[in-house]
C-alpha positions as semicolon CSV with decimal commas, in nm:
position;residue;x (nm);y (nm);z (nm)
1;M;8,528;10,689;11,626
2;K;8,641;11,000;11,844
3;P;8,822;11,271;11,643
4;L;9,196;11,195;11,577
5;S;9,428;11,388;11,803
6;Y;9,795;11,326;11,842
7;D;10,041;11,476;12,087
8;P;10,391;11,500;11,962
9;N;10,516;11,421;12,315
10;N;10,418;11,071;12,315
11;T;10,335;10,985;11,944
12;G;10,575;10,864;11,690
13;L;10,556;10,794;11,309
14;L;10,653;10,434;11,222
15;V;10,771;10,392;10,852
16;V;10,810;10,049;10,740
17;D;11,026;9,911;10,471
18;P;11,052;10,219;10,243
19;Y;11,310;10,010;10,016
20;N;11,355;10,069;9,650
21;D;11,306;9,704;9,587
22;F;10,941;9,764;9,749
23;I;10,838;10,090;9,620
24;S;11,033;10,224;9,325
25;E;11,017;10,135;8,954
26;G;11,273;9,882;8,901
27;G;11,256;9,718;9,232
28;K;11,235;9,350;9,252
29;I;10,897;9,343;9,436
30;W;10,754;9,653;9,271
31;P;10,583;9,469;9,004
32;R;10,382;9,272;9,251
33;I;10,274;9,585;9,433
34;K;10,244;9,827;9,169
35;E;9,870;9,791;9,074
36;V;9,747;9,824;9,431
37;A;10,010;10,099;9,532
38;E;9,915;10,302;9,230
39;A;9,547;10,246;9,288
40;N;9,560;10,411;9,620
41;N;9,840;10,653;9,566
42;C;10,046;10,474;9,843
43;V;10,378;10,624;9,781
44;P;10,256;10,988;9,757
45;H;10,058;10,924;10,059
46;M;10,346;10,788;10,247
47;Q;10,540;11,110;10,161
48;Q;10,248;11,323;10,279
49;V;10,211;11,151;10,633
50;L;10,593;11,171;10,688
51;T;10,599;11,551;10,580
52;A;10,322;11,611;10,829
53;A;10,473;11,413;11,095
54;R;10,805;11,619;11,072
55;A;10,611;11,936;11,037
56;A;10,428;11,833;11,359
57;K;10,758;11,769;11,533
58;L;10,679;11,389;11,578
59;R;10,986;11,181;11,636
60;V;11,018;10,945;11,322
61;F;11,131;10,572;11,333
62;F;11,209;10,333;11,064
63;A;11,145;9,950;11,088
64;M;11,348;9,806;10,818
65;H;11,357;9,448;10,679
66;H;11,679;9,237;10,707
67;R;11,884;9,311;10,383
68;Y;12,002;9,014;10,228
69;R;12,379;8,918;10,254
70;E;12,567;8,634;10,108
71;G;12,536;8,344;10,318
72;D;12,197;8,428;10,502
73;Y;11,985;8,147;10,611
74;E;12,224;7,869;10,459
75;N;12,296;7,719;10,769
76;W;11,964;7,781;10,951
77;K;11,767;7,477;11,073
78;F;11,427;7,607;10,989
79;V;11,353;7,898;10,738
80;A;11,001;8,045;10,723
81;P;10,841;8,060;10,383
82;I;10,854;8,445;10,379
83;Q;11,236;8,404;10,468
84;R;11,281;8,164;10,189
85;A;11,124;8,385;9,930
86;A;11,350;8,683;10,041
87;W;11,655;8,448;10,009
88;H;11,577;8,328;9,655
89;R;11,494;8,687;9,552
90;R;11,797;8,824;9,737
91;S;11,539;9,091;9,856
92;F;11,664;9,429;9,969
93;E;12,015;9,298;9,887
94;C;12,276;9,482;10,104
95;G;12,506;9,713;9,889
96;T;12,268;9,736;9,619
97;W;12,018;9,999;9,478
98;G;11,719;9,774;9,579
99;G;11,852;9,754;9,940
100;E;11,839;10,140;9,989
101;F;11,582;10,382;10,120
102;R;11,375;10,526;9,822
103;A;11,534;10,883;9,801
104;E;11,215;11,046;9,948
105;F;11,234;10,839;10,281
106;V;11,583;10,862;10,352
107;P;11,592;10,932;10,746
108;A;11,662;11,305;10,844
109;A;11,925;11,390;11,103
110;G;11,790;11,259;11,460
111;E;11,527;11,006;11,311
112;I;11,577;10,654;11,432
113;V;11,628;10,356;11,239
114;A;11,558;10,044;11,445
115;S;11,767;9,724;11,402
116;E;11,643;9,516;11,096
117;H;11,385;9,246;11,139
118;W;11,436;8,891;10,991
119;C;11,095;8,811;10,936
120;S;10,765;9,024;10,947
121;S;10,723;9,226;11,274
122;G;10,940;9,538;11,330
123;F;10,945;9,442;11,693
124;A;11,056;9,086;11,696
125;N;11,420;9,062;11,774
126;T;11,496;9,421;11,710
127;D;11,552;9,723;11,926
128;L;11,231;9,904;11,813
129;D;11,040;9,866;12,144
130;L;11,332;10,005;12,334
131;Q;11,382;10,282;12,092
132;L;11,009;10,397;12,124
133;K;11,004;10,361;12,502
134;R;11,348;10,544;12,550
135;H;11,184;10,836;12,334
136;G;10,863;10,849;12,551
137;I;10,642;10,706;12,259
138;E;10,307;10,544;12,364
139;R;10,111;10,586;12,041
140;I;10,228;10,504;11,678
141;I;10,118;10,611;11,338
142;V;10,208;10,327;11,091
143;I;10,274;10,343;10,718
144;G;10,486;10,121;10,476
145;L;10,477;9,791;10,326
146;V;10,337;9,533;10,298
147;A;9,988;9,526;10,458
148;H;9,925;9,155;10,523
149;T;10,302;9,084;10,631
150;C;10,516;9,355;10,798
151;I;10,241;9,604;10,864
152;E;10,011;9,343;11,004
153;A;10,269;9,164;11,205
154;T;10,419;9,492;11,350
155;V;10,065;9,623;11,458
156;R;9,964;9,310;11,635
157;F;10,315;9,297;11,812
158;A;10,258;9,695;11,892
159;A;9,928;9,602;12,065
160;E;10,061;9,305;12,255
161;L;10,335;9,566;12,393
162;G;10,069;9,830;12,488
163;Y;10,090;10,089;12,238
164;D;9,807;10,246;12,065
165;V;9,810;10,219;11,693
166;T;9,691;10,402;11,404
167;V;9,714;10,250;11,050
168;V;9,696;10,481;10,753
169;R;9,514;10,252;10,505
170;D;9,604;10,443;10,195
171;A;9,956;10,456;10,293
172;V;10,018;10,078;10,281
173;A;9,967;9,850;9,980
174;D;9,982;9,467;9,911
175;Y;10,000;9,229;9,630
176;S;9,632;9,226;9,572
177;D;9,308;9,394;9,661
178;E;9,189;9,085;9,855
179;M;9,530;9,077;10,082
180;M;9,458;9,433;10,135
181;H;9,092;9,375;10,250
182;A;9,185;9,077;10,472
183;A;9,449;9,306;10,646
184;S;9,288;9,641;10,682
185;E;8,919;9,535;10,711
186;I;8,940;9,196;10,872
187;N;9,269;9,144;11,062
188;M;9,421;9,465;11,165
189;P;9,093;9,629;11,332
190;N;9,130;9,380;11,606
191;Y;9,458;9,553;11,713
192;A;9,473;9,914;11,569
193;S;9,267;10,172;11,749
194;A;9,218;10,371;11,440
195;I;9,256;10,282;11,056
196;V;9,212;10,602;10,858
197;N;9,302;10,779;10,544
198;T;9,600;11,014;10,484
199;S;9,379;11,318;10,464
200;D;9,244;11,228;10,819
201;V;9,603;11,211;10,982
202;V;9,737;11,510;10,784
203;E;9,445;11,712;10,924
204;A;9,494;11,582;11,278
205;L;9,882;11,658;11,274
206;A;9,807;11,982;11,132
207;A;9,581;12,071;11,423
Protein backbone atom coordinates (compact mmCIF):
# COMPACT_ATOMS: atom_id res chain seq x y z
CA MET A 1 0.00 0.00 0.00
CA LYS A 2 1.32 3.43 -0.92
CA PRO A 3 1.87 5.93 1.92
CA LEU A 4 -1.31 7.58 3.16
CA SER A 5 -1.84 11.17 2.10
CA TYR A 6 -4.96 13.29 2.38
CA ASP A 7 -5.75 16.59 0.70
CA PRO A 8 -8.10 18.64 2.91
CA ASN A 9 -9.59 20.16 -0.22
CA ASN A 10 -11.15 16.88 -1.33
CA THR A 11 -11.12 14.64 1.77
CA GLY A 12 -13.78 14.45 4.46
CA LEU A 13 -14.12 12.57 7.71
CA LEU A 14 -17.35 10.58 8.03
CA VAL A 15 -18.42 9.76 11.59
CA VAL A 16 -21.14 7.10 11.72
CA ASP A 17 -23.65 6.81 14.58
CA PRO A 18 -21.80 8.21 17.62
CA TYR A 19 -24.95 7.93 19.75
CA ASN A 20 -24.93 7.39 23.50
CA ASP A 21 -26.93 4.18 23.00
CA PHE A 22 -23.97 2.77 21.07
CA ILE A 23 -20.82 4.06 22.74
CA SER A 24 -21.64 5.30 26.23
CA GLU A 25 -21.93 3.37 29.47
CA GLY A 26 -25.65 2.98 30.10
CA GLY A 27 -26.53 2.97 26.40
CA LYS A 28 -29.00 0.34 25.21
CA ILE A 29 -26.58 -1.28 22.75
CA TRP A 30 -23.32 -0.59 24.58
CA PRO A 31 -23.34 -3.95 26.46
CA ARG A 32 -23.26 -5.80 23.12
CA ILE A 33 -20.36 -3.71 21.78
CA LYS A 34 -18.41 -3.06 24.96
CA GLU A 35 -16.03 -6.02 24.85
CA VAL A 36 -14.83 -5.41 21.30
CA ALA A 37 -14.90 -1.63 21.62
CA GLU A 38 -12.80 -1.64 24.78
CA ALA A 39 -10.38 -4.21 23.39
CA ASN A 40 -9.46 -1.97 20.44
CA ASN A 41 -9.98 1.36 22.26
CA CYS A 42 -12.60 2.27 19.68
CA VAL A 43 -14.02 5.38 21.36
CA PRO A 44 -10.65 6.99 22.24
CA HIS A 45 -9.46 6.23 18.71
CA MET A 46 -12.58 7.83 17.24
CA GLN A 47 -11.80 10.92 19.31
CA GLN A 48 -8.19 10.96 18.12
CA VAL A 49 -9.20 10.74 14.46
CA LEU A 50 -11.83 13.45 14.86
CA THR A 51 -9.36 15.75 16.62
CA ALA A 52 -6.72 15.15 13.94
CA ALA A 53 -9.21 15.75 11.13
CA ARG A 54 -10.33 19.03 12.64
CA ALA A 55 -6.74 20.14 13.15
CA ALA A 56 -5.98 19.32 9.51
CA LYS A 57 -9.03 21.37 8.40
CA LEU A 58 -10.88 18.40 6.91
CA ARG A 59 -14.60 18.84 6.56
CA VAL A 60 -16.45 16.60 9.00
CA PHE A 61 -19.70 14.83 8.19
CA PHE A 62 -21.98 12.77 10.40
CA ALA A 63 -24.12 9.86 9.16
CA MET A 64 -26.68 9.15 11.87
CA HIS A 65 -29.15 6.30 12.16
CA HIS A 66 -32.84 7.14 12.31
CA ARG A 67 -33.85 7.95 15.87
CA TYR A 68 -36.86 5.97 17.01
CA ARG A 69 -40.11 7.91 17.23
CA GLU A 70 -43.49 6.63 18.41
CA GLY A 71 -45.35 5.01 15.51
CA ASP A 72 -42.27 4.19 13.44
CA TYR A 73 -42.60 1.03 11.32
CA GLU A 74 -46.12 0.21 12.56
CA ASN A 75 -47.78 0.59 9.17
CA TRP A 76 -44.88 -0.56 7.00
CA LYS A 77 -45.60 -3.48 4.68
CA PHE A 78 -42.09 -4.87 5.12
CA VAL A 79 -39.66 -4.28 7.98
CA ALA A 80 -36.08 -5.53 7.67
CA PRO A 81 -34.75 -7.57 10.61
CA ILE A 82 -32.30 -4.83 11.62
CA GLN A 83 -35.15 -2.31 11.61
CA ARG A 84 -37.38 -4.64 13.61
CA ALA A 85 -34.65 -4.89 16.25
CA ALA A 86 -34.38 -1.10 16.43
CA TRP A 87 -38.17 -0.87 16.69
CA HIS A 88 -38.35 -3.32 19.58
CA ARG A 89 -35.42 -1.74 21.44
CA ARG A 90 -36.55 1.80 20.63
CA SER A 91 -32.92 2.38 19.68
CA PHE A 92 -31.63 5.97 19.67
CA GLU A 93 -35.05 7.15 20.80
CA CYS A 94 -35.66 10.76 19.85
CA GLY A 95 -35.81 13.03 22.88
CA THR A 96 -33.86 10.66 25.14
CA TRP A 97 -30.22 10.60 26.26
CA GLY A 98 -29.61 7.44 24.22
CA GLY A 99 -30.61 9.25 21.04
CA GLU A 100 -28.16 12.08 21.59
CA PHE A 101 -24.58 12.41 20.31
CA ARG A 102 -22.01 11.29 22.85
CA ALA A 103 -20.60 14.55 24.21
CA GLU A 104 -17.17 14.21 22.60
CA PHE A 105 -18.75 13.86 19.16
CA VAL A 106 -21.22 16.72 19.12
CA PRO A 107 -20.78 18.43 15.73
CA ALA A 108 -18.86 21.69 15.78
CA ALA A 109 -20.07 24.79 13.97
CA GLY A 110 -19.99 24.27 10.22
CA GLU A 111 -19.86 20.47 10.39
CA ILE A 112 -22.54 18.65 8.42
CA VAL A 113 -25.10 16.20 9.78
CA ALA A 114 -26.70 14.28 6.93
CA SER A 115 -30.34 13.27 7.07
CA GLU A 116 -30.88 10.11 9.12
CA HIS A 117 -30.62 6.69 7.47
CA TRP A 118 -33.42 4.19 8.11
CA CYS A 119 -31.48 0.94 7.70
CA SER A 120 -27.67 0.66 7.46
CA SER A 121 -26.16 2.71 4.64
CA GLY A 122 -25.48 6.34 5.43
CA PHE A 123 -26.18 7.07 1.77
CA ALA A 124 -29.46 5.25 1.12
CA ASN A 125 -32.43 7.65 1.10
CA THR A 126 -30.36 10.48 2.66
CA ASP A 127 -28.64 13.64 1.44
CA LEU A 128 -25.12 12.45 2.34
CA ASP A 129 -23.95 12.06 -1.26
CA LEU A 130 -25.31 15.51 -2.11
CA GLN A 131 -23.60 17.08 0.90
CA LEU A 132 -20.26 15.46 0.10
CA LYS A 133 -20.38 16.46 -3.56
CA ARG A 134 -21.46 20.03 -2.83
CA HIS A 135 -18.42 20.39 -0.58
CA GLY A 136 -16.03 18.96 -3.17
CA ILE A 137 -15.36 15.72 -1.30
CA GLU A 138 -14.00 12.79 -3.31
CA ARG A 139 -12.32 10.79 -0.56
CA ILE A 140 -13.72 9.84 2.85
CA ILE A 141 -12.20 8.50 6.05
CA VAL A 142 -14.78 6.42 7.94
CA ILE A 143 -15.08 5.79 11.69
CA GLY A 144 -17.93 4.74 13.97
CA LEU A 145 -20.45 1.94 14.52
CA VAL A 146 -21.19 -0.93 13.73
CA ALA A 147 -18.56 -2.58 11.53
CA HIS A 148 -20.65 -5.28 9.83
CA THR A 149 -23.82 -3.18 9.41
CA CYS A 150 -23.71 0.60 9.07
CA ILE A 151 -19.96 0.89 8.43
CA GLU A 152 -19.83 -1.87 5.84
CA ALA A 153 -23.05 -0.78 4.12
CA THR A 154 -21.88 2.83 3.95
CA VAL A 155 -18.44 1.86 2.64
CA ARG A 156 -19.96 -0.34 -0.07
CA PHE A 157 -22.35 2.40 -1.16
CA ALA A 158 -19.54 4.98 -1.16
CA ALA A 159 -17.48 2.81 -3.49
CA GLU A 160 -20.49 2.36 -5.79
CA LEU A 161 -20.79 6.16 -5.96
CA GLY A 162 -17.12 6.57 -6.84
CA TYR A 163 -15.61 7.75 -3.56
CA ASP A 164 -12.16 6.66 -2.42
CA VAL A 165 -12.62 5.19 1.06
CA THR A 166 -10.36 4.70 4.06
CA VAL A 167 -11.67 2.72 7.03
CA VAL A 168 -9.97 3.13 10.40
CA ARG A 169 -10.16 -0.43 11.74
CA ASP A 170 -9.52 0.40 15.41
CA ALA A 171 -12.00 3.29 15.35
CA VAL A 172 -14.91 0.96 14.59
CA ALA A 173 -16.38 -1.84 16.71
CA ASP A 174 -18.81 -4.74 16.50
CA TYR A 175 -20.73 -7.27 18.57
CA SER A 176 -18.04 -9.95 18.35
CA ASP A 177 -14.51 -10.57 17.12
CA GLU A 178 -15.93 -12.80 14.38
CA MET A 179 -18.13 -10.01 13.06
CA MET A 180 -15.22 -7.56 13.17
CA HIS A 181 -13.04 -10.01 11.27
CA ALA A 182 -15.68 -10.63 8.61
CA ALA A 183 -16.25 -6.92 8.07
CA SER A 184 -12.70 -5.60 8.19
CA GLU A 185 -10.71 -8.54 6.83
CA ILE A 186 -13.09 -10.22 4.37
CA ASN A 187 -15.80 -7.86 3.15
CA MET A 188 -14.65 -4.24 3.29
CA PRO A 189 -11.25 -4.81 1.60
CA ASN A 190 -13.29 -5.28 -1.58
CA TYR A 191 -14.53 -1.69 -1.35
CA ALA A 192 -12.16 0.39 0.78
CA SER A 193 -8.89 1.49 -0.77
CA ALA A 194 -7.26 1.42 2.66
CA ILE A 195 -8.09 -0.20 5.99
CA VAL A 196 -5.63 1.20 8.49
CA ASN A 197 -5.04 1.99 12.15
CA THR A 198 -5.69 5.25 13.96
CA SER A 199 -1.96 5.96 14.29
CA ASP A 200 -1.58 5.73 10.50
CA VAL A 201 -4.38 8.20 9.82
CA VAL A 202 -3.34 10.64 12.55
CA GLU A 203 0.24 10.65 11.21
CA ALA A 204 -0.96 11.19 7.64
CA LEU A 205 -3.26 14.04 8.65
CA ALA A 206 -0.51 15.71 10.69
CA ALA A 207 1.72 15.65 7.62
